[in-house]
C-alpha positions, 0 to 999 in steps of 0.5 A: 827139672826130674828125670821121670816119665810124665805119669811120674812127675804128676803122681810125685808133685802131688805127693809132695805138695797136695798137703800144702796146697790144701792148707792154703785153700782151706785157709780162704775157702774154710770147707775141706770139699772146696779146699779138695775141689780147688787142688784138683783145679790147680792141678789140672792147670799144672797138667794143661800148663806143663810149665817148665820151673828152674827149681822145686821151690819155684813149682811149688810157689807156683802150685800154691799161687794158683791153688790160691787164686783158685780159692779165691774165685771160689769164694766170689762165686755166688751164694758161697758166702752163705756156707759155714765156714767149719768144718773138719779141719785138714791141718795137723791140730797143734793147737786148736785154739790157735787154728780157730783164731786163725781161721776167723781172721779175715781172708787178707791176713789169714792167707798171709799168716798161712804162709809164713807160718805153716809154709816157712815163706819170708815176706819178700817170697809171699809177696812174690806169690801173692803179687803185692808189695812186701810193704803190704805183706809186712804190714798185714802179717803184722796187723794179723799178729796183733789181731791174733795176741788179742784174741789169745789174750797173750797166752801164746807168744807169735 
């Protein structure tokens, strides 16, 4: 896809996608150190597998999917559920109240809301990334929005 050496290509991928990957991992894990570990593990898989991508969007979607899977596996790990959920938030803090509400949602809503609003993916693209039916993604997005509206008491328009 690019005419760079292996190291340059990896460095470019890290610079280009690491923030999105970190935010996706944080939306699941709620912990900056764990999110950083998930992103690092995703890049290790990226280097090991050296997949061939048709374009930059395909590459980003692959990296996000791997990051999300790693994050979910970390969440399932023994003892993980007892850790505090809030630490330093890596998101750009445009509205801390909204972000706190998003982070308090169940993971199935939080991940879809993150991909839709923070990463600008369509419902079809999210369905592909998460290997879910489009209808499920649409339903979870709608339910997540309704929960957020209730939590925010109509102060913000989603």
